[in-house]
MARVEXKOL-237963 format. One record per residue (C-alpha): residue number from 1; chain; x, y, z. Coordinates in Angstrom, 2 decimals. Example, Ala and Ser with C-alpha at 12.3 -4.5 7.8 and 13.67 -1.06 7.14 Angstrom:
<nodes>
[1, 'A', [12.30, -4.50, 7.80]]
[2, 'A', [13.67, -1.06, 7.14]]
</nodes>
This chain:
<nodes>
[1, 'A', [-16.68, 37.78, 24.33]]
[2, 'A', [-16.56, 34.52, 26.25]]
[3, 'A', [-17.66, 31.12, 25.05]]
[4, 'A', [-20.43, 29.25, 26.81]]
[5, 'A', [-18.86, 25.98, 25.65]]
[6, 'A', [-15.79, 24.75, 27.54]]
[7, 'A', [-12.88, 23.43, 25.46]]
[8, 'A', [-13.48, 19.96, 24.08]]
[9, 'A', [-17.27, 20.26, 23.99]]
[10, 'A', [-19.22, 19.79, 20.78]]
[11, 'A', [-18.78, 22.71, 18.43]]
[12, 'A', [-22.17, 24.14, 17.48]]
[13, 'A', [-22.78, 24.63, 13.80]]
[14, 'A', [-26.43, 25.69, 13.82]]
[15, 'A', [-26.70, 27.43, 17.21]]
[16, 'A', [-30.36, 28.41, 16.99]]
[17, 'A', [-30.45, 29.51, 20.62]]
[18, 'A', [-27.79, 32.13, 19.94]]
[19, 'A', [-29.53, 33.01, 16.69]]
[20, 'A', [-32.89, 33.64, 18.29]]
[21, 'A', [-31.20, 35.37, 21.20]]
[22, 'A', [-30.43, 38.42, 19.09]]
[23, 'A', [-26.94, 37.78, 17.68]]
[24, 'A', [-28.14, 38.53, 14.16]]
[25, 'A', [-27.34, 42.22, 14.46]]
[26, 'A', [-23.66, 41.67, 15.27]]
[27, 'A', [-20.73, 41.72, 12.87]]
[28, 'A', [-20.37, 37.93, 12.44]]
[29, 'A', [-16.63, 37.83, 11.79]]
[30, 'A', [-15.79, 40.26, 14.56]]
[31, 'A', [-17.82, 38.08, 16.89]]
[32, 'A', [-16.11, 34.98, 15.51]]
[33, 'A', [-12.65, 36.43, 16.18]]
[34, 'A', [-13.63, 37.41, 19.72]]
[35, 'A', [-15.04, 33.96, 20.38]]
[36, 'A', [-11.96, 32.25, 18.93]]
[37, 'A', [-9.42, 34.22, 20.96]]
[38, 'A', [-11.48, 33.81, 24.12]]
[39, 'A', [-11.56, 30.03, 23.73]]
[40, 'A', [-7.86, 29.88, 22.81]]
[41, 'A', [-6.89, 31.78, 25.97]]
[42, 'A', [-9.35, 29.87, 28.20]]
[43, 'A', [-11.46, 32.98, 28.58]]
[44, 'A', [-8.83, 35.03, 30.35]]
[45, 'A', [-5.83, 37.24, 29.69]]
[46, 'A', [-2.78, 35.51, 28.28]]
[47, 'A', [0.82, 36.48, 29.16]]
[48, 'A', [3.16, 37.52, 26.40]]
[49, 'A', [5.80, 35.09, 25.20]]
[50, 'A', [8.66, 34.99, 27.69]]
[51, 'A', [11.61, 37.06, 26.28]]
[52, 'A', [14.05, 34.24, 27.10]]
[53, 'A', [11.90, 31.76, 25.16]]
[54, 'A', [11.61, 34.18, 22.25]]
[55, 'A', [15.40, 34.59, 22.09]]
[56, 'A', [15.92, 30.82, 22.28]]
[57, 'A', [13.54, 30.29, 19.36]]
[58, 'A', [15.19, 33.06, 17.33]]
[59, 'A', [18.54, 31.30, 17.78]]
[60, 'A', [17.02, 28.02, 16.61]]
[61, 'A', [15.42, 29.75, 13.61]]
[62, 'A', [18.89, 30.63, 12.32]]
[63, 'A', [19.96, 26.99, 12.65]]
[64, 'A', [16.81, 25.78, 10.92]]
[65, 'A', [17.13, 28.29, 8.07]]
[66, 'A', [20.73, 27.23, 7.47]]
[67, 'A', [19.82, 23.58, 7.05]]
[68, 'A', [16.55, 24.14, 5.17]]
[69, 'A', [18.35, 26.45, 2.74]]
[70, 'A', [20.58, 23.55, 1.74]]
[71, 'A', [17.73, 21.05, 1.23]]
[72, 'A', [16.99, 19.74, -2.25]]
[73, 'A', [13.97, 21.33, -3.92]]
[74, 'A', [13.45, 23.95, -1.19]]
[75, 'A', [13.60, 27.69, -1.78]]
[76, 'A', [12.42, 30.02, 0.96]]
[77, 'A', [10.61, 33.07, -0.43]]
[78, 'A', [12.15, 36.49, 0.30]]
[79, 'A', [10.99, 38.10, 3.52]]
[80, 'A', [10.21, 34.82, 5.31]]
[81, 'A', [9.98, 35.51, 9.04]]
[82, 'A', [9.24, 33.27, 12.02]]
[83, 'A', [7.37, 34.81, 14.96]]
[84, 'A', [6.82, 33.26, 18.38]]
[85, 'A', [3.30, 34.26, 19.45]]
[86, 'A', [0.62, 33.55, 22.02]]
[87, 'A', [-2.35, 31.27, 21.42]]
[88, 'A', [-4.60, 34.32, 21.04]]
[89, 'A', [-2.46, 35.92, 18.34]]
[90, 'A', [-2.19, 32.64, 16.43]]
[91, 'A', [-5.96, 32.23, 16.60]]
[92, 'A', [-6.84, 35.78, 15.56]]
[93, 'A', [-4.62, 35.54, 12.48]]
[94, 'A', [-5.96, 32.09, 11.67]]
[95, 'A', [-9.52, 33.42, 11.64]]
[96, 'A', [-8.41, 35.84, 8.92]]
[97, 'A', [-6.57, 33.08, 7.01]]
[98, 'A', [-9.47, 30.61, 7.02]]
[99, 'A', [-12.25, 33.17, 6.58]]
[100, 'A', [-12.41, 32.94, 2.73]]
[101, 'A', [-13.11, 29.19, 2.89]]
[102, 'A', [-15.81, 29.56, 5.54]]
[103, 'A', [-17.39, 32.45, 3.64]]
[104, 'A', [-17.68, 30.44, 0.46]]
[105, 'A', [-19.24, 27.61, 2.46]]
[106, 'A', [-21.67, 30.11, 4.00]]
[107, 'A', [-22.58, 31.47, 0.58]]
[108, 'A', [-23.18, 27.96, -0.73]]
[109, 'A', [-25.31, 27.17, 2.29]]
[110, 'A', [-27.36, 30.33, 1.96]]
[111, 'A', [-27.86, 29.96, -1.80]]
[112, 'A', [-28.78, 26.30, -1.54]]
[113, 'A', [-31.31, 26.86, 1.21]]
[114, 'A', [-32.86, 29.85, -0.54]]
[115, 'A', [-33.27, 27.98, -3.83]]
[116, 'A', [-34.63, 24.90, -2.12]]
[117, 'A', [-36.60, 26.50, 0.69]]
[118, 'A', [-39.91, 25.22, -0.67]]
[119, 'A', [-38.57, 21.68, -0.38]]
[120, 'A', [-36.84, 22.19, 2.94]]
[121, 'A', [-39.66, 23.94, 4.74]]
[122, 'A', [-43.08, 23.94, 3.13]]
[123, 'A', [-46.59, 24.49, 4.44]]
[124, 'A', [-47.35, 20.83, 3.74]]
[125, 'A', [-44.10, 19.69, 5.36]]
[126, 'A', [-44.70, 21.69, 8.51]]
[127, 'A', [-48.34, 20.62, 8.74]]
[128, 'A', [-49.04, 23.18, 11.46]]
[129, 'A', [-52.33, 24.07, 13.05]]
[130, 'A', [-53.23, 27.63, 11.99]]
[131, 'A', [-54.01, 28.38, 15.62]]
[132, 'A', [-50.60, 27.13, 16.78]]
[133, 'A', [-48.40, 30.08, 17.89]]
[134, 'A', [-45.43, 28.34, 16.27]]
[135, 'A', [-47.16, 28.46, 12.90]]
[136, 'A', [-47.94, 32.13, 13.33]]
[137, 'A', [-44.37, 32.99, 14.32]]
[138, 'A', [-42.64, 30.79, 11.77]]
[139, 'A', [-44.61, 30.42, 8.52]]
[140, 'A', [-42.80, 28.46, 5.83]]
[141, 'A', [-41.55, 31.34, 3.72]]
[142, 'A', [-40.22, 33.12, 6.80]]
[143, 'A', [-38.33, 29.97, 7.82]]
[144, 'A', [-36.72, 29.78, 4.39]]
[145, 'A', [-35.65, 33.42, 4.63]]
[146, 'A', [-34.36, 32.82, 8.14]]
[147, 'A', [-32.02, 30.05, 7.02]]
[148, 'A', [-30.94, 31.97, 3.95]]
[149, 'A', [-30.19, 35.22, 5.76]]
[150, 'A', [-28.55, 33.87, 8.88]]
[151, 'A', [-26.68, 30.87, 7.49]]
[152, 'A', [-23.44, 32.87, 6.94]]
[153, 'A', [-23.61, 34.21, 10.50]]
[154, 'A', [-23.92, 30.71, 11.88]]
[155, 'A', [-20.96, 29.60, 9.78]]
[156, 'A', [-18.87, 32.45, 11.25]]
[157, 'A', [-19.89, 31.45, 14.77]]
[158, 'A', [-18.88, 27.87, 14.07]]
[159, 'A', [-15.55, 29.01, 12.62]]
[160, 'A', [-14.80, 31.01, 15.75]]
[161, 'A', [-15.48, 28.07, 18.05]]
[162, 'A', [-13.41, 25.65, 15.99]]
[163, 'A', [-10.42, 27.90, 15.41]]
[164, 'A', [-10.41, 28.79, 19.10]]
[165, 'A', [-10.08, 25.11, 19.90]]
[166, 'A', [-7.30, 24.72, 17.35]]
[167, 'A', [-5.48, 27.67, 18.92]]
[168, 'A', [-5.31, 25.82, 22.23]]
[169, 'A', [-3.12, 23.11, 20.72]]
[170, 'A', [-1.55, 24.49, 17.52]]
[171, 'A', [2.24, 24.24, 17.40]]
[172, 'A', [2.71, 26.08, 14.12]]
[173, 'A', [0.54, 27.09, 11.19]]
[174, 'A', [1.16, 24.30, 8.69]]
[175, 'A', [-0.03, 21.14, 10.43]]
[176, 'A', [-2.75, 21.25, 7.76]]
[177, 'A', [-1.32, 22.00, 4.28]]
[178, 'A', [-3.33, 25.19, 3.78]]
[179, 'A', [-1.45, 28.14, 2.20]]
[180, 'A', [-1.42, 31.51, 3.92]]
[181, 'A', [-1.06, 34.87, 2.24]]
[182, 'A', [1.76, 36.08, 4.45]]
[183, 'A', [5.54, 35.81, 4.69]]
[184, 'A', [5.28, 35.39, 8.47]]
[185, 'A', [5.28, 31.92, 10.04]]
[186, 'A', [3.63, 31.73, 13.46]]
[187, 'A', [4.73, 29.26, 16.14]]
[188, 'A', [3.22, 28.94, 19.62]]
[189, 'A', [5.88, 28.30, 22.29]]
[190, 'A', [3.36, 27.59, 25.05]]
[191, 'A', [1.87, 24.73, 23.05]]
[192, 'A', [5.24, 23.49, 21.78]]
[193, 'A', [6.67, 23.23, 25.29]]
[194, 'A', [3.48, 21.57, 26.58]]
[195, 'A', [3.74, 18.98, 23.79]]
[196, 'A', [7.43, 18.40, 24.51]]
[197, 'A', [6.59, 17.70, 28.13]]
[198, 'A', [3.72, 15.40, 27.16]]
[199, 'A', [5.87, 13.48, 24.66]]
[200, 'A', [8.89, 13.42, 26.99]]
[201, 'A', [11.28, 14.98, 24.47]]
[202, 'A', [13.66, 17.95, 24.98]]
[203, 'A', [11.99, 21.30, 24.35]]
[204, 'A', [14.73, 22.49, 22.00]]
[205, 'A', [14.51, 19.27, 19.98]]
[206, 'A', [10.81, 19.82, 19.34]]
[207, 'A', [11.30, 23.53, 18.73]]
[208, 'A', [14.00, 22.92, 16.11]]
[209, 'A', [12.09, 20.06, 14.45]]
[210, 'A', [8.96, 22.19, 14.22]]
[211, 'A', [10.86, 25.18, 12.82]]
[212, 'A', [12.35, 22.98, 10.11]]
[213, 'A', [8.90, 21.58, 9.32]]
[214, 'A', [7.29, 25.01, 9.14]]
[215, 'A', [10.02, 26.44, 6.92]]
[216, 'A', [9.88, 23.50, 4.50]]
[217, 'A', [6.07, 23.58, 4.35]]
[218, 'A', [6.14, 27.36, 3.87]]
[219, 'A', [8.59, 27.03, 0.99]]
[220, 'A', [6.25, 24.64, -0.86]]
[221, 'A', [2.96, 26.34, -0.04]]
[222, 'A', [4.37, 29.73, -1.05]]
[223, 'A', [5.26, 28.60, -4.58]]
[224, 'A', [2.74, 30.70, -6.57]]
[225, 'A', [1.29, 27.91, -8.72]]
[226, 'A', [1.17, 25.43, -5.82]]
[227, 'A', [-0.55, 28.00, -3.62]]
[228, 'A', [-3.01, 28.90, -6.37]]
[229, 'A', [-3.79, 25.26, -7.11]]
[230, 'A', [-4.49, 24.32, -3.50]]
[231, 'A', [-6.52, 27.44, -2.77]]
[232, 'A', [-8.63, 26.88, -5.88]]
[233, 'A', [-9.32, 23.27, -4.89]]
[234, 'A', [-10.24, 24.22, -1.31]]
[235, 'A', [-12.47, 27.08, -2.43]]
[236, 'A', [-14.21, 24.86, -4.99]]
[237, 'A', [-14.75, 22.16, -2.39]]
[238, 'A', [-16.19, 24.55, 0.20]]
[239, 'A', [-18.41, 26.10, -2.47]]
[240, 'A', [-19.78, 22.75, -3.64]]
[241, 'A', [-21.84, 22.01, -0.52]]
[242, 'A', [-25.58, 22.08, -1.18]]
[243, 'A', [-28.45, 21.26, 1.19]]
[244, 'A', [-30.11, 18.01, 0.09]]
[245, 'A', [-33.87, 18.44, 0.71]]
[246, 'A', [-34.54, 14.71, 0.40]]
[247, 'A', [-31.80, 13.76, 2.87]]
[248, 'A', [-32.89, 16.48, 5.29]]
[249, 'A', [-36.48, 15.30, 5.03]]
[250, 'A', [-35.44, 11.74, 5.81]]
[251, 'A', [-33.35, 12.93, 8.74]]
[252, 'A', [-35.92, 15.17, 10.39]]
[253, 'A', [-39.32, 14.43, 8.88]]
[254, 'A', [-42.11, 16.94, 9.39]]
[255, 'A', [-41.63, 19.66, 12.00]]
[256, 'A', [-44.91, 20.14, 13.80]]
[257, 'A', [-44.05, 22.04, 16.97]]
[258, 'A', [-41.39, 23.99, 18.83]]
[259, 'A', [-40.10, 20.87, 20.61]]
[260, 'A', [-39.28, 19.22, 17.28]]
[261, 'A', [-37.67, 22.44, 16.12]]
[262, 'A', [-35.40, 22.34, 19.19]]
[263, 'A', [-34.57, 18.68, 18.55]]
[264, 'A', [-33.58, 19.53, 15.00]]
[265, 'A', [-31.41, 22.38, 16.29]]
[266, 'A', [-29.55, 20.04, 18.62]]
[267, 'A', [-28.94, 17.53, 15.82]]
[268, 'A', [-27.80, 20.24, 13.43]]
[269, 'A', [-25.24, 21.43, 15.98]]
[270, 'A', [-23.11, 18.44, 14.94]]
[271, 'A', [-20.90, 19.57, 12.01]]
[272, 'A', [-20.59, 16.02, 10.70]]
[273, 'A', [-24.36, 15.80, 10.37]]
[274, 'A', [-24.52, 19.13, 8.57]]
[275, 'A', [-21.80, 18.26, 6.05]]
[276, 'A', [-23.22, 14.81, 5.37]]
[277, 'A', [-26.56, 16.42, 4.47]]
[278, 'A', [-24.87, 18.83, 2.08]]
[279, 'A', [-22.47, 16.70, 0.04]]
[280, 'A', [-22.94, 17.15, -3.71]]
[281, 'A', [-21.85, 15.28, -6.88]]
[282, 'A', [-19.20, 17.96, -7.46]]
[283, 'A', [-17.33, 16.67, -4.42]]
[284, 'A', [-16.85, 13.30, -6.09]]
[285, 'A', [-14.97, 15.03, -8.91]]
[286, 'A', [-12.85, 17.17, -6.58]]
[287, 'A', [-11.81, 14.52, -4.05]]
[288, 'A', [-9.25, 12.72, -6.29]]
[289, 'A', [-7.61, 16.03, -7.18]]
[290, 'A', [-7.43, 17.24, -3.58]]
[291, 'A', [-6.20, 13.89, -2.29]]
[292, 'A', [-3.40, 13.68, -4.86]]
[293, 'A', [-2.16, 17.24, -4.34]]
[294, 'A', [-2.23, 16.96, -0.56]]
[295, 'A', [-0.47, 13.57, -0.59]]
[296, 'A', [2.32, 14.94, -2.80]]
[297, 'A', [2.83, 18.02, -0.60]]
[298, 'A', [2.78, 16.08, 2.67]]
[299, 'A', [5.09, 13.42, 1.23]]
[300, 'A', [7.65, 15.99, 0.10]]
[301, 'A', [7.57, 17.87, 3.41]]
[302, 'A', [7.89, 14.66, 5.46]]
[303, 'A', [10.80, 13.40, 3.33]]
[304, 'A', [12.67, 16.71, 3.49]]
[305, 'A', [12.17, 17.23, 7.22]]
[306, 'A', [13.31, 13.66, 7.91]]
[307, 'A', [16.40, 14.11, 5.74]]
[308, 'A', [17.38, 17.34, 7.51]]
[309, 'A', [16.63, 16.07, 11.01]]
[310, 'A', [18.68, 12.87, 10.75]]
[311, 'A', [21.84, 13.35, 12.81]]
[312, 'A', [20.74, 16.84, 13.82]]
[313, 'A', [17.85, 16.22, 16.21]]
[314, 'A', [18.21, 13.29, 18.56]]
[315, 'A', [14.49, 12.96, 19.33]]
[316, 'A', [13.43, 13.36, 15.68]]
[317, 'A', [12.01, 9.81, 15.28]]
[318, 'A', [9.80, 10.21, 18.36]]
[319, 'A', [8.66, 13.67, 17.29]]
[320, 'A', [7.85, 12.47, 13.77]]
[321, 'A', [5.78, 9.62, 15.19]]
[322, 'A', [3.83, 11.95, 17.49]]
[323, 'A', [3.20, 14.46, 14.70]]
[324, 'A', [2.01, 11.59, 12.52]]
[325, 'A', [-0.52, 10.71, 15.22]]
[326, 'A', [-1.71, 14.33, 15.40]]
[327, 'A', [-2.54, 14.22, 11.69]]
[328, 'A', [-4.39, 10.92, 11.71]]
[329, 'A', [-6.06, 10.94, 15.13]]
[330, 'A', [-7.70, 14.35, 15.30]]
[331, 'A', [-10.24, 16.13, 17.45]]
[332, 'A', [-13.73, 16.99, 16.08]]
[333, 'A', [-12.74, 20.59, 15.32]]
[334, 'A', [-9.74, 19.49, 13.27]]
[335, 'A', [-11.78, 16.90, 11.41]]
[336, 'A', [-14.45, 19.44, 10.52]]
[337, 'A', [-11.81, 21.78, 9.10]]
[338, 'A', [-10.48, 18.93, 6.99]]
[339, 'A', [-13.90, 17.89, 5.73]]
[340, 'A', [-14.84, 21.45, 4.88]]
[341, 'A', [-11.81, 21.77, 2.59]]
[342, 'A', [-11.86, 18.21, 1.28]]
[343, 'A', [-8.85, 17.12, 3.30]]
[344, 'A', [-9.12, 13.48, 4.31]]
[345, 'A', [-5.69, 12.99, 5.86]]
[346, 'A', [-5.31, 9.42, 7.06]]
[347, 'A', [-2.72, 6.65, 7.01]]
[348, 'A', [-3.46, 5.99, 3.34]]
[349, 'A', [-2.85, 9.64, 2.42]]
[350, 'A', [0.49, 9.79, 4.22]]
[351, 'A', [1.68, 6.45, 2.84]]
[352, 'A', [0.66, 7.47, -0.66]]
[353, 'A', [2.68, 10.67, -0.43]]
[354, 'A', [5.74, 8.94, 1.02]]
[355, 'A', [5.66, 6.27, -1.71]]
[356, 'A', [5.41, 8.94, -4.40]]
[357, 'A', [8.47, 10.82, -3.12]]
[358, 'A', [10.42, 7.59, -2.55]]
[359, 'A', [9.67, 6.55, -6.13]]
[360, 'A', [10.98, 9.87, -7.44]]
[361, 'A', [14.19, 9.66, -5.41]]
[362, 'A', [14.84, 6.04, -6.41]]
[363, 'A', [14.39, 6.75, -10.12]]
[364, 'A', [15.65, 10.31, -10.58]]
[365, 'A', [17.44, 11.30, -7.37]]
[366, 'A', [17.74, 14.93, -6.36]]
[367, 'A', [16.89, 16.19, -9.83]]
[368, 'A', [13.40, 14.71, -9.51]]
[369, 'A', [12.83, 16.61, -6.26]]
[370, 'A', [14.08, 19.83, -7.82]]
[371, 'A', [11.56, 19.50, -10.66]]
[372, 'A', [8.57, 18.68, -8.45]]
[373, 'A', [7.49, 22.27, -7.75]]
[374, 'A', [9.50, 24.03, -10.45]]
[375, 'A', [6.75, 24.55, -13.02]]
[376, 'A', [2.97, 24.68, -13.02]]
[377, 'A', [2.83, 22.15, -15.85]]
[378, 'A', [4.87, 19.69, -13.80]]
[379, 'A', [2.33, 19.36, -10.97]]
[380, 'A', [1.60, 15.60, -10.74]]
[381, 'A', [-1.84, 14.25, -11.57]]
[382, 'A', [-3.73, 11.78, -9.37]]
[383, 'A', [-2.60, 8.86, -11.55]]
[384, 'A', [1.02, 10.04, -11.44]]
[385, 'A', [1.04, 10.27, -7.64]]
[386, 'A', [0.24, 6.55, -7.60]]
[387, 'A', [2.84, 5.82, -10.30]]
[388, 'A', [5.80, 8.23, -10.01]]
[389, 'A', [7.39, 6.67, -13.09]]
[390, 'A', [4.56, 8.14, -15.17]]
[391, 'A', [5.28, 11.60, -13.81]]
[392, 'A', [9.01, 11.28, -14.43]]
[393, 'A', [8.36, 10.09, -17.97]]
[394, 'A', [6.07, 13.04, -18.67]]
[395, 'A', [8.65, 15.60, -17.53]]
[396, 'A', [11.50, 13.79, -19.29]]
[397, 'A', [13.28, 12.35, -16.25]]
[398, 'A', [12.50, 8.66, -16.69]]
[399, 'A', [16.03, 7.29, -16.33]]
[400, 'A', [14.91, 3.69, -16.86]]
[401, 'A', [13.62, 4.48, -20.34]]
[402, 'A', [16.54, 6.78, -21.05]]
[403, 'A', [18.95, 3.89, -20.49]]
[404, 'A', [17.30, 1.72, -23.14]]
[405, 'A', [19.63, 1.39, -26.15]]
[406, 'A', [17.52, 0.31, -29.11]]
[407, 'A', [19.42, -0.71, -32.27]]
[408, 'A', [17.62, 0.06, -35.52]]
[409, 'A', [18.72, -2.20, -38.41]]
[410, 'A', [19.78, -0.56, -41.64]]
[411, 'A', [17.72, -2.99, -43.76]]
[412, 'A', [14.04, -2.60, -42.93]]
[413, 'A', [12.73, -4.57, -45.92]]
[414, 'A', [11.81, -7.51, -43.73]]
[415, 'A', [9.12, -5.43, -42.08]]
[416, 'A', [6.93, -5.95, -45.17]]
[417, 'A', [6.50, -9.59, -44.18]]
[418, 'A', [5.04, -8.73, -40.78]]
</nodes>
């Protein structure tokens, strides 16, 4: 299946033209995977990874594993494997990895539209002439059913387009801190080498840096309680979207003919518009939790990768700077993925995470890093991420307080005068 949208174009969320063109009968996620791999490979066949490149990366994996295995607070889970793959393979597996989040969003969309269909599309709101063919083809209750039934399919189509775009540029699988239920880490040599050329750094420097980053991120995101916590937050966030009838009414007004229906379809093809019309009060409760967890994870990974890379990778400072830019200056597809899961990764997020880890190291040293992911009860709260001393005090590692030597007088009778 080929995409009608060239890479970099707007990614359609509500593609009504495809919907009305008969795509409803297809398996939505099979179609999404086909669309994604087609976009990732530029619509053509993609050569396998060069055997020489694969061997070179395998050699670097051994170097990376040696150094990561000695890092403080890092434990690679058994069976961890790094695979050099094509863009198409990365994309196909990413569709499977991200599918649960998109499905929950689709369910929320469908449920919200079905329950609010009388507000979203009513006979009064449409105000159609009974003799108008549009009114005969699309009465209000049919329109409500249409949105409700086909919303999940449109979400799958959108997912395919966006993940296909991500596959064109993905270096590894943990640029976004989203856990994956696999022991295999995927890296994309074609994209890594293209980035190395663009950034003017040696290919092996970028390959080794990325392998260290992926292994460190995998070690954290594979910790069972960390993985469960992040997945629960992302699922809850994706499930909390609800169509806001009042906001939609203000955005589009009354639909009176096919032309206005088409205009609405074009506007709704913008994912940012869709998500802004579906934000709910539940998101306000989830955002602080997601932000804090993501900041802590990104801060730990950045600190550990920097510590390992110093003296090992000559171009590490340049690579770190470029990867920093990739996180904070993202394409529309990346930004939609972040907004869908509640990830708002910006300069503030990265600085917050780095300050949290720096505070731990300054106060408790390596022992603080070892305790960070050791126990489910030790996961820092939002307040603790902003004040690492609070977290250290809660887990019993507040060295400042431990050094206080308070003398208690033997005669306490004077206290009665206070």
